[in-house]
C-alpha positions in Angstrom: -13.5 19.6 46.2 -16.5 21.8 46.3 -17.0 23.6 43.0 -17.8 27.1 44.4 -17.3 30.1 42.1 -14.3 31.1 44.2 -12.8 27.6 43.8 -13.4 27.6 40.0 -11.9 31.1 39.7 -8.8 29.9 41.6 -8.4 26.8 39.4 -8.8 28.9 36.3 -6.3 31.4 37.5 -3.8 28.6 38.3 -3.9 27.6 34.6 -2.7 31.1 33.6 -4.2 33.5 31.1 -5.2 32.5 27.6 -3.5 34.2 24.7 -5.0 37.5 23.5 -5.4 38.1 19.8 -4.2 34.8 18.3 -4.1 31.1 19.0 -4.3 27.7 17.3 -7.4 25.7 16.5 -7.5 22.8 18.9 -10.7 21.1 17.6 -13.3 21.5 14.9 -16.8 20.0 15.3 -20.1 19.9 13.5 -23.4 18.6 14.9 -25.0 16.6 12.0 -28.1 15.9 14.1 -29.4 16.5 17.7 -26.8 15.3 20.2 -24.4 14.1 17.5 -20.9 15.2 17.0 -18.5 14.8 14.0 -14.9 16.0 13.7 -14.1 16.6 10.1 -10.5 16.9 9.0 -11.5 20.0 7.1 -14.3 22.2 8.3 -15.9 24.4 5.6 -17.3 27.7 6.9 -19.8 29.5 4.7 -21.6 32.8 5.1 -24.7 31.2 3.6 -24.5 27.8 5.3 -22.5 28.3 8.5 -20.4 25.3 9.4 -21.2 23.1 6.4 -22.7 19.8 7.6 -23.9 21.3 10.9 -27.6 21.1 11.8 -27.6 25.0 12.1 -28.9 25.1 8.5 -31.9 22.8 9.3 -32.6 23.4 12.9 -31.3 26.0 15.3 -32.5 27.9 18.3 -32.6 31.4 16.8 -34.3 32.4 13.6 -34.7 35.6 11.6 -38.3 37.0 11.2 -38.5 35.5 7.8 -37.8 32.0 9.2 -34.2 31.6 8.1 -31.6 30.5 10.7 -30.0 33.5 12.5 -26.5 33.9 11.1 -25.4 35.4 14.4 -25.2 31.9 15.9 -23.6 30.1 12.9 -20.4 29.4 14.7 -19.7 28.7 18.4 -16.2 29.3 19.5 -15.1 28.3 23.0 -11.9 28.6 25.0 -10.4 25.1 25.1 -8.5 25.8 28.4 -11.8 26.5 30.1 -13.7 23.6 28.6 -10.8 21.2 29.4 -11.0 22.4 33.0 -14.7 21.9 33.1 -14.5 18.5 31.5 -11.8 17.3 33.9 -13.6 18.5 37.0 -16.9 17.1 35.8 -15.2 13.7 35.0 -16.4 13.6 31.4 -14.9 13.9 27.9 -18.2 15.1 26.4 -17.7 17.7 23.7 -20.0 20.6 24.1 -20.7 20.9 20.4 -18.8 24.2 19.7 -17.7 24.6 16.1 -14.2 25.7 17.1 -12.1 25.3 20.2 -8.9 27.3 20.8 -7.0 28.5 23.8 -8.0 32.2 23.2 -9.1 35.0 25.5 -12.8 35.5 24.5 -13.6 38.2 27.0 -15.4 41.3 25.9 -12.3 43.3 26.5 -10.2 41.1 24.1 -13.0 40.5 21.5 -15.8 43.0 21.6 -18.9 42.5 19.5 -18.0 43.0 15.9 -14.4 41.9 16.3 -13.2 39.7 13.4 -11.1 36.6 13.5 -9.4 34.7 10.7 -9.7 31.0 11.4 -7.8 29.1 8.8 -8.9 30.8 5.6 -12.3 31.8 6.9 -13.2 35.1 8.7 -15.8 35.1 11.5 -17.3 38.1 13.4 -18.1 38.0 17.1 -21.9 38.2 17.6 -24.0 40.2 20.0 -25.8 37.0 21.1 -24.5 35.9 24.5 -23.5 32.3 25.0 -24.5 31.8 28.7 -24.7 28.0 28.4 -27.9 26.0 28.4 -29.7 23.2 30.2 -27.7 20.6 28.2 -24.5 22.1 29.4 -25.6 21.8 33.0 -26.7 18.2 32.3 -23.3 17.2 31.0 -21.1 19.2 33.3 -23.2 20.1 36.3 -25.1 23.0 37.7 -22.1 24.4 39.5 -20.5 25.3 36.2 -23.7 26.7 34.8 -24.1 29.0 37.8 -20.4 30.0 37.6 -20.7 31.0 33.9 -23.9 32.9 34.5 -22.6 35.0 37.5 -23.1 38.7 36.6 -19.4 39.3 37.2 -18.5 36.6 34.7 -20.7 37.7 31.8 -17.9 39.9 30.3 -15.4 37.1 30.7 -17.5 34.9 28.3 -16.5 31.7 30.1 -18.8 29.6 27.9 -17.5 31.2 24.7 -18.9 33.4 21.9 -21.2 33.0 18.9 -20.1 34.4 15.6 -21.2 34.7 12.0 -19.2 33.8 9.0 -18.2 36.9 6.9 -15.7 35.2 4.6 -16.0 31.6 3.4 -13.0 29.4 4.0 -11.7 26.2 5.5 -10.4 25.5 9.0 -8.4 22.5 10.3 -7.0 21.5 13.7 -3.7 23.3 14.0 -4.7 26.3 11.9 -4.1 29.7 13.4 -6.9 32.0 14.7 -5.9 35.6 14.4 -7.7 38.8 15.4 -8.0 41.1 12.5 
């Protein structure tokens, strides 16, 4: 099957819409070091430290002018339905490294910048930093997916997910609810 944007849109439509407003955490992940993944039973989210144990504290791709890691990219949340589709079509089970996965509508219409979500006992706030995927994403899943995600008409759909900052410390486990506040 050719992975054209139309074909990918059709396949995603066939899966049906993701829930709006609330869902269940499907996966929690930290990246202890470059290209490493760990899946703790309990993920601690901290306004000061992000996902505790994640390399965000030590090495990230966005920094504040004073050199501290930018809190707007502390947490990455992706739609598990979309990532599962991408992984299946790409023929890989590689985890993209997102902190949280849930079958949740992450579009701008459903979760505008500043929207808050309770994940387990933590609260996160959707950032203004766009997650438009990166070269690593293309390397693991293919250029077709990267191009699809980056299409101008798909930007507001946030197919790759959203970045968020932690506004209330707490813990998250697989199976916990995610609720829009």
